[in-house]
N, C-alpha and C positions, 0 to 999 in steps of 0.2 A: 557591448554587451544587449544585446534584443532582445525583449522580454518574450513570452511564447504569443504563441495568438492562436493556434489550433488545440490546448488541452483546458478539459476539464478537470478541476480539481475534485477528490471526493473525500470527506471527513466523514466516518464512520463512527458515532462511537456506542456506547452499551453502559452505563453506570447503576448497577442495580447493589453497590455496595459503597463505605465512605474513599477505598483505595482507588476503588477508577474514575469518579467523582473529582480525588483530587485532582487526577492527571489531565481527564476529559478538560476538565478548567484549565491547565496551562495550557494543552496541546488549545485550543480555540483561541487562548490567546495570542500564540505563539501565532496561529495562521491568520488571525484581524492584524497584525502588525505584518504579515508579512504578502497579504493575497494584492492588498495595496498597491503595494509598494514593487511589484511583479505587473500591477496592468489586470488582475483577473479580481476585479471585484463583482466583474458580471458574467464572472466564470467556477466558481464555487457553489458547492453544494453539501451540508451537511444532513446523514442521513441518520434520524436516533433514532435504535433498538431498544424502545420501551421503556427508558432511564424512571428508575423511583427515584432518580438525584438529577434533576435535570437544570441543576446551576449555570451549568458551563453555555447552553444555547441561548442564555442573555449577552457573553459576547463574540457571537457570532461577527464575522464581518459583516457591516454595511455593503448590501446588494447580494446577503446572500442567500440561494434558497433552503430553506431549511424545511425538512421532510422527515413528521415524528408517527412512526410506526405504530400503532396500541395495542402492537407484542412484538416480543422475541423470536430473530426470523431467520435469527445471526449474520453473521461478516458477509461469508458466501451468498447468499439469498438477496443481504441488503444490496450486493454490490449488483446484480442481475437487476433487481427492480433497479433502479438507475440505466442502465444499460437499453435497458427497455422503456422505461420512459422516459429520459431527461427529455428530451426532445421540447415535452409536451409544456417544461418551464423554458425554457430558454427560444428568443430570435431564429438562435444559428445553428449550424452542428458544428462536431466538432472532430478530429482525427484519433485523440490520444484524449487517454484518461488519466490522472496520477492520484494513485488511492493514499492515502495518510491515516494509519491508525489513530486510537484514541493516544497513544504512547508512544510515540514518535513526535522528535521537537527538530524545527529545523533551523538551521542559520541562514536557509536566501531558496527563493523558487525562482528567482531570475534566472541563473541558468537553467532552469528550464526550456528557455527560445532555443540553447545550443543541441538542449539534447533530443527537441525536435527535427532537429534540421540532421542531427545525425539519422533520426529514423527515416527522415525522410531522401537520403542517403546511402541508406542499407538496409537496403529491402529484406536479406534475411536475418535482421534481426527480430526480434519478438519487443524488445523493451531498453529500456537505461534503467540500473539498478544505480542510487541514487544513498544507498547508506553509509557512512563510514567508510574509507575505506583508501591505503592509499597502498599503488600496486609496487611502487620501489621497495616501502618496508612492508608488504603485503605478509611475512613472517610473524608481522603484529597481532595480525586480524584473524589466523590458522584456529580452525575449533580443531585440529584433530593436534596441535603442539601442546599438551596437556599441561608439561614439564616447564615448555618455555615461561623464561620471569620475562615484566614489562608486555606482555601482553596486552590490546586493549578489550580486557575483558567482553565489552558489553552492544560491541559488535564482530565477534568475532561469526569467522561463520563456515562450512565444510566447502575446500578449495576445489573441491572435485564437482564432476557433474553428478548428478543424482540420479541421472538414467543412464548415460552410457559411462558410467563411472572412470572416467576419460577427467586426469588432472588438469587444471585451471591454464591455457596459456591467454597469454591478453598479447594481443596487436596495438604499437602504440598510433596514434591518431597520424597524417600525414601530413597535418595543419598544423602540428603542435601540439594542440589544445588540448580536451582533457579529457575528452570520450576515448577510453581504449575499446577494441574490439575484444570476445573472449566468448569462449567455450559453454560459460556455465551457466546452469539451467534460469531461465525464467521467474519471477518472483510475481507475489500481488502488490507489496508497497515499493510501488518503481512506477516510471511514463510508461505504461503500457499503451498498444493498438487497439485503440476502440473495434474494429472487424477483428482481430485476430483473438481477441476477448469473449467474444460476440460465438467466436465460431469454437472456441474452446470449451465456453460454458453449455452450449447446445451440447453436446460431446459431452461433460460430467454430467446433466440432467438426466441422461440417455440411460448411465449406467444406477441411478439412484442414491444409491449411498457412492461416494467417492474417498480418496485422502487426500492432501494436500500434492504427494506422489502422483495420482491421479492427472493430477493439473502439470505438473512439470513434465510429465511422458508424452500428453494430450499437444503442447504448445512446444512439443521437442520435432513434435510428426509439420509443424505449419511452419515454426524456422528454428533453424541452426544453433542459431549466435544471441546473443545478446550485445549489449553498451554498458561502459562503465563509466560512471561518471566520478575519476581519478577526485580523493580528496570526499568526495561526497559532502550529502547535504542534510543529511537527520542522523542521528542518531538514537536510540530507544531506551526509554525510560524501566521498563519492563523487564525485567532477564529473569535468568533462572536462579543468579544471584540475589538478586529483592525478592524473597520469599514471602513476606505481607504481602502482596499486593497480588490482587485476583487477576490470571491472566487462562485466553483459553489455549493458552499452548503446553503453559508450564502448568497450572496447578493440577489436582486427581480431577478428577470425574465428576467425585458423588458431590464435591464441594461449590463444583460448580453448578450442578444440576439442584442443588440446595437455596439457591442464588438467585437462581432464572436464568447462568449463563449456557449458552450454545458451544461447544469447543468447536476448532477449528483444525485441527490436524484431523479429523472426522468431520461428516459434512453429509447432508443433503439438504434440495431446495427446497423449501417451504412457501408457499403464499401467504397475501397478508386475508385474514380472514374481513379483517373488516377496514374502511374505506384510511388510509392515514390522511391526516392533517402537515399540507402544504403551505408553507407560508413563506413572503420575501422578505428579509432585514431592511 
């Protein structure tokens, strides 16, 4: 298995309460172990959105570029800032960006090299999803089978394309490998094409207020397919079942605003009003 060659790994964090602090520490430690093992020590950036609990920053892997924003501009805006500014801090360019949210724990990053190969060979695909998933046992990951026993609740997904409403299909790899082609919609926590994300984000910015569904729509207009890494590389630590953990997706809006968090299902792009602090570990 060859290590990834053209991927920038981005971890976005915002710890404004103890629950998110604990997750960020765990995930950053996880990255510190896996990033060098995959040869990504010079291709890793951590963007921190004005955390009041910044314990996790001390665990960033050696070689990481750490961006500390003085205000919380939100998840979407953090990604946009990195897309626009990452060339200032790396001596090379990247074709792909791998987005890691602060509640995702990974088993490995080396297979991102296989994901790169799939995208290189499949111009119709926008991204490769890497959340834990089994094509063969996909019923265990079906969000809509609410009364089915033995489901993997931490990783259930809707197995329909949210843009077209079409039921998910999966085409096996011709080389007998791990990556299946699928008609499911794109997601941010995945290996994404930088060129596609830049184009889609410019369309989202033109809307002003936008939703996660708008992201699905615009990406589908550009690329109809995705890849699925069978088995997956990560699972989520924060789910609707972990009710005590603050989440931009699951927590109520009033609680999020009280703690200084931004929502992720609905958003708008914000600029950093004051210069961020950028350092290398």
